N, C-alpha and C positions, 0 to 999 in steps of 0.2 A: 736398326734405327733409321729415322727419318730426316731428311734434310727440311731445315725448319723453313730456310727460304725458298726451296722449291714448291713445298705445301703452300705457303703464304702466295706465292705467285700463282699457283693452280687456283686456289680459293678466289684472289683478284680476278685472274683470267676468266674462270667459267661464271662469276656472277650468280653461283648457286647460294641458296638459301639452306639455313641451318635448321632443322626442325627438332622441337624438344621432344625427348623419348620418356623420359621419367626422372623422378627424384629419390634418391637413397643417402641417408646418413648426412645432411649436409651438402650434397653435390648435386648439380642439377645435369644431366646427362643430355648431349646433344648429337643429332647424328647429320654427317654431311655427305654429299655424292660429289666425287672428284673424278677426273680424268682415270686414275688408277683404281677407283673402287670407292665404296663406302665405308665411312670411318664413323666411329663414335669417340667423342671426347667428354671430359668432366668439367664443370665448372664449379669450384670449391666456395661456397657462398659463407659459410661459418668456420671458425677456429674455436679451439680450445680456449676458454679463460682460464688462465692458472690462478689458483690461491696461494696465500703465503701463510703459513701457520708460524705463529710465534709461542715460545715455550720455554721454561726455565728448566735446565737438568743440572742437577749438582751446581746450583749458583750461577750458571751461566747461561745468558740468554741464547738462544738458539732460534734463527729464522730458516723456514725451509719452505721453498716453492715446490708446488706440487701441481700437475696437469688434473684438474678436475673432470669428473665425469659428470658428463650431462649439463655442465655450465658452458655456453658458448657464446660468442658475438659474433658478429656479421665482420668477417674479413675486409681490412682496410683498402684490399685489392678490390672487392665489390662495390663498398659504398653504397652511393644511390644509383648505381646502373639500372638501367631499364630492359628486361630481357622479354621478348616475344615468344609464343609458341612456334612461330615460324620467322625467322628476320635472315637479314642477308648474312652470308658467311665472313665476309669482309670486316663486319662490325665486329665479330667475335675472333679476330686475328689473334688479339693479345691473348685471350684464353686458350687458342689453340695451341699456341707456341709453348704456355706453361704446361700444356696437356703432354706435349711432345717431349718436354724436359723432365717430366715425371713419369714417363713410360704409361699415361693416359689416353693415348692416341691411338686407337685400336681398329684394325681392319675389321670390318663386319663380314660374316659369311654368310651364305644364304640360310644355311639351318640355325645361325646364331638369331640371324635377324626375324625370322618366324618364330623362335621361342620368345624374344622380347615383344612381338607384336601379341602374340597369346596372352601373355602376362598384363599387358594393357587392356 
């Protein structure tokens, strides 16, 4: 597990840029080079939009909320945020912290990095 404060300090001190890598299933992936290596993290920009079904069964009204497949909305967290292909890592600290908490702040190894570059 990463120390969030240590990573945030490293991002601020290094003044390094985060670089957009790719998009998959509602997540933007960025890479950032820090003092202990290169890392990838995700920024979730959409969330499921649950729907409520209402029906009557044996004379009783039942409301059931389900997570809909394919129906999504922009996350409240993302809102009107403006993201660039390359931007100051410190501007993404909020999402870096979320990625650490969600175990989505991943160290990149040379072999993995080369595979990602090949896919783009």
